[in-house]
N, C-alpha and C positions, 0 to 999 in steps of 0.2 A: 749049237747055242747061239741065239740071236745077240748081236752086239748091243750094248747099252747106247741109247741115243741122247741121254741127258749130258749136259756139260759137266765138267768136274765141279765138285762141291765148292761153293763160294764164287764160281765163275758164271757168266751169263752169255747167252746168245742175244743179239739185238736185231729184232725184226724191223722192217722199214719204218713203221710208226715210231718205234723206240729211237731209231737213228735220227729221225727228223727232230724229235724233242731234244736229243742230246746236241745236235748241231745248232739248234736254236739257242740253247743256253750257252754253249761254247762261243757262238758267234757274238752274242751280246757282251759276254765277259771280255772276250778278246778286243772288241771295239772300245770298251771302257778303258782297259789297260793301255791300249795304244794312244788314247786321248790324253793319258797322263805321261806320255813320253817313254813308255817301256818298249823294249825290243824283244823279238822272239828268240828262243833258244830251244834246241832239242838235244837230248843225250841218249846213249844206248840203253836198251832195256836191261842189259847185263853189265855188271861192274865186276872188277876184281874183288874178291871177297874181303881182302884187307882194307879196301876203300870203305866198306860199309861197317864192318865189325868194330865195336867199341865206340860208335858214335851216338847210339840211341839208348844207352843204359842196358842193364841186364835183361829186362823184359823185352826190349826191342831186339836184342841179339837173338833171342829165341824165336822171334817172329820172321826172321829173314829167310826167304826161300833160297836154300843153298843148291848149287849145281855140282853133281859129282864129277870128279876128274874122269876124262874119257879113257877108253882103251883098257890096258892092263891095270890101271890105277883104280878102275871103277870098283873092284872087289874090296878095296881098302876102306871105302866109305868116306874118303877124303874129298873135300870140296875146295875148288880154287876160284870159282865164280859164283855169283849170286844175282838174283833178280833185284832191281833197285827197290828199296824200301820207301823212299820218298824222293823228292826232286831237289831237296836242299843240299844234301851231301854231294850228289853229283855236280851241283852248281859250284860248290866250294872247290871241288877237284878241277873243274873247268877254269875257274878264276886263277888257281895256282898254276895251271898248265899254260894259259894264254895271257898271263898278266900284262905283258908288254904290248899286246895287241888290243887290249880293251881300254875303253875310256876311263878317265879318272873316277867318275861316278858311273858304275855299270848298273843300268836299270833294265832288268830283264823280266819277261813273263814266260812261263812254260806250262803248257797244257798237255799232259801225257799220262799214261797209266802207270801205276805202281802196284807192287804185290806184297802182301803180308800173309803169313801163315797163321791167320787169326781164326777164331771160331765165328762162323757166319751168324748174323742176326739181322733184325730189321734195320735196314740202312747201312749194314756193315758187310762188306764182301772181301774176298781174298784178292780180287783184281778190281781196282777202281781208279778213277781219274782224279788228279789234283790240278787245280788251276792256280798256279803259284805266281806271285809277283814279289820281286826282291830288289833292294838297292844295296850296292856294295861300294864302300869308299868314304862314307860319311858317318860321323858320330852324332850329327845334329838330330835333335828330336823332331825336326821338320819331317824327317823320313818316316817316323812312326805315324805322324799326322797324315801325311800323304797316302800311306798304305791303308790306313783306316778309311780315308775318304774314298779311295779307289774301290775297296771292297764294299763299302757302303753303297756307293753309286751303282755298282754292278748289281747288287741285290735289289735296289730300288727300281732299276730299269727292268728287272725280271718280274717286278710286281710285289715284292716284299715291303711291308711297312711296319711290321710289329717285331723287328729284331732288335737285339741289344748287343753292343760291342763291349764286352767286359774287359777291363784293363787292370793289370797289376804289374809288379816288378819283382824279379827274382831276389834282388837285394832287400827290398821292402819286406818280402816274405820271410827272408832270413832274419831281418831285424825284429819283426813281430814275434817269431818263435823264440829268438834269443831273449827278448825282453820278457816273455812269459816264463822264462826259466827252463825251457826245453833244450837239452843238450844237442849239439850239432848232429851226433850220430842217431838221434831219434827224430830229426826233422821229417824224414820221409814217412815214418810210422805215424807221426802226428797228422800229417797232411792226408794220408789215406783214411784215417779215422774221421777227421774233420769234414772230409768230403761227403760223409754220410749223415751230416747233421740234419738235413731236411727229411731224411728217411727214418732215422731211428731216434731222433730227438737228443736233447742235452744229456739225459741220463744214459742213453745207449752209447753215446760217444765217450762219455766219462768212463764207462765200464770198459770200452775198447781201449782207451788210453791206458788204463790200469793193466789190461791184458798184454799190452805192448811194452810195458815197462816204463811208462811215463809217470813221473811223480805226481800225486794227486793235486798238490798246490799249483804245479805248473799247468796241468790240464785245466783246472778250474780257472786259473788266470787267463788262459787262452779263450775259454768259452765265455767268460765275462766280457772280454774284449769284443767278441763277435756279437754278443747280446746287445751291448751298447751301440755297436754299429747299426744294428737293426732298428734301434730307437731313433737314429738320425733321420730316417725317412720321414717321420712325422714332423720333425723340426724343419726339414727342408720344405715341406708343404706350406709351412707357416710363413717362411721368409721369401718364398717364390713370388715373383712379381715386383719385388723391390727394385729400384733403379740401380744399375751398375755404374762403374766409373765413366763409361761413355754415354750414359743416359738411357741405354736400352733396359728392358725389363729382365730381371734375373729369372731364368727358367728353373723349374723344379729339379731337373737333372743337374744343372750347373750348381744349384744350391746344395744338393746332396754331395756332389763331388768335392766342393769346398769344405763342407762339414767333415767328410771322410778324411780329407787331407789333414785337417786340423786335429782330428782324433788320432791319426797315425803319428803326427809330430809329437803329440802329447805322450803316446804310449811307447814309441820307439826311443825317444829321448836322445841321448848323445851317441847312439849306435852309429858309427861313422858310415858304414856301407848302407845301412837302412835309411839314414838321413839323406844321403846322396840319391838314393833311389826315389825317395819322396819328392825331392826337387825335380827329378827327371819326369815323374808322373805329372807334376804341376805344370811343367813346360808343355808336355804333350796335350794335356787338357786345354791349356790356353790356346795352343796352336789349332787344335781341332775345333774349338769354339768359333774360330774365325771362318770356318766353312759350314756348310749345311749339315755336316756330320755330328756337330756338337751335341744335339739332342739324343743321339744314339749311344754316346759313350758313358759308361758307368764304371767308376773305380770300384773294384771288388778285391779287397785284400785276401780273400779266401781262394782266389783263382790260382791254381798251380798246374801248369801244363807239364806233361810227363817227360818230354824229350830232354836229355841231359845237356845238350849243347847250348841251351838258352842262357844268356848272361845278364840280360837287362829287362826291358819291358816285355810283357807277354800279353797277348790278346786272344779273345775267343768270341765268336758270334753265336748267339743262341736265339731260338724262336720258341714260343710257349709249347707247341705240340710236338716237340722232338726231344727225346731224352739226351741225345748227344748234341754236338755242335754242327753248325753249317760251315765252319771254318775257324782258323786260328793261326797264330804265328807269334813272332817275337824277335828280339835282337840276339844275335849269335856272333859276337865279335871275335871269338877265339877259334871258330871252326875252320876257316880258311888256313889259319896258322898251322893246323895239323898236317897240311899238305905242303904249304909254302915255306914254313920255317919262320914266318913273320905274320903277325896278326893283321887282318884287314877288317875294318868295321863293316858290319852286315846286319840287315834286318829284313824280314820277309813275312808275307801273309799268304795263306793257302785257303782257297774255297774248295769245299768238297762237292764235286759234281753230282755224285750219286745221291747224297742227302738232299741237295737242292732239288733234283728231279723228283725224288720221293715226295717231298713236301708239296712241290708244285702240282704233282699228279693228284695227290690226295685232296688238295684244295681247289683243283680244277682251274689252275692259273694259266695254262697254256692257251695261246690264241687258237681259235677254232680252225683257222685256215692251215694249221699244221697238218691236219688230216686231209689235205688237198690231194687230188688225183696225181698219179705219177706222170700223166701226160694231159695236154690240153685237147688233143684230137687224136683219134685212132683211124688209121687207114685200113680198109678191108681188102681182102683178096677175093675177087669174084670167081675165078677159076684158074686152072693151071696156066692157061694161055695169057692171063693178065698179070702174072706175078711181076714181070719186069716193069710193067707200067705202074703198078702199085708201089714198087720200090722207088721208082722215079718220082712219083707224087710225094711220098714220104720225105725223100731227100730234098725236094724243092721246098716243102713246108718248113723243114729244119733250117734250110738256108735263109728263110724269112724270120728266123729267130723263135719259132714255135717249138714246144715240147711235143714230140710226135711218137706214138706207139704204132707198130705195124703188126697186125695179126699175122702169125706165121704160116697158117694153113689155108688152103682153098676149101673152106668149110661152108656149111649152110649159113646164109646171112643172118638167120635168127640166132644161131649160136654165137656169131660174132657180136651181135647187138647185146646178147646176154653177158658175154665176157666183158665188154666195155662197161656195161652197167655195174657189174660186180666190182670193177676197179674204180668206179666213180668218175670215169672219163666222160666229160660232158658232151663232146661232139664226135660224130663218126662220119668219115668221108668214104663214099661209095662210088666206085667206078665200074659200072656194069658194061655189057657189050655195047648198048646203045649210047651211053654216056661217052665211052671211049671213041666211038665213031665220030661223035659231034664235037669232041674236045671239051665236054662238060664234066662236072662232078656233082653228085647229090650229097648234101650235107644234112645229117640228121641230128637234131638237138635231143639228147637222151633225157633231158630234164622235162621237156614239154611235149615231146613226140613230134614236133614240127619237122618237116623235111623240105628242103629247098634245092632247086636245081640252078646251077650257075656256071659261067665259063670257068675254066680251070684257073686262069690268072686271078680270079676274084676270091678264091677259097681262103687264102691267108688273111685278107682284109676282113672277110665275113666272120672268120673264126674270132678275130680280135674284137669285132663289134659285138658278137654274141657273148664273149667272155666279159666285156666291159658292162654290158647290160645286166649280167648276173651280179 
């Protein structure tokens, strides 16, 4: 029976063109993160299972890829290790382990794969990369503003201009649900149903509220709140353009955010945690408006990210033609304390590499030169006697800084030309018996068919000239 050649379900092979696209995206994101003062970090693919379990909620626990104990313990089905689920929990472990060696404000970025035993779908895989950026050690809302700015700039550098950064706060969410009369034990049920509002409408959500044991008056109160929020967009359009305190024109986004904050204050009332969360949202929006990211931020009281370790602000980036998000994050002030015994303020944002590449591919956003040839020039082998000379020429051209491929066989020259053409290599260097005797090289331009004879020491310069002409 022939062995299967497909990778495991939810995993992928990356051919050269795929790798070039991935390296392009990672390179730009890394460049932006470093310009904001973030430092690189890497952690092992495998963590002790107790490091991961209990950090992501019940659903997250079920999606962790567990590794069976080795040897005689394998038969028991017990697991002591697991593939990392995200990059945030390993970061918390690292901070707890190396706290004395890290700066007061630890700003790190990490771009590595994570694994989840999820059901594969469009843009969703079991192995995928996250591009994380986090700040630990500060409770200031400046951190959230900087993270939003860094993520926003990375996407803009990649060519995105139609994304929205949705912003909410865990305590604001709790305040809204409490104010609507939904008991704390039903908060999760309410949010699951509410998330379907765009798909099944008000009546469908109300029905699901009832099925989940939420009192009708509480459900209707919550739906009324979100209905009135939707009406704020029209009001924001009316006041947009009015002068602000500093004399600049009020943008539609800024007007909507101010109106949303006002509605939240009115609805949440004297709910202590909710009111504190509204104040923090107000600070974040004010700080973000000081940067070019302000127009991308939209307060969305319905946003509820699933990971259980979030304690404050939560963010998510969306584009119109993707059901999921391009990234997200939030504040998690208690996570490091699970390892260290004392809490360390922390906030982070993650961009999803796979979804960014998916949308960029569908929109044809990648630069054309990413499909460039693997080499600038290919050196042929004329016959068995000339192999050493061809190797020397290839080595000399590489020493000159050129990308050089060497055809490995003493094959017919036509086949060698055909191979270079199939790989889009623009130039081919030929050293036949006559050229070798005179110390010359023939250089063939595969794009035009032109062939030139020149001294060996002129080849590198001529290759550069031909490439620059193109």
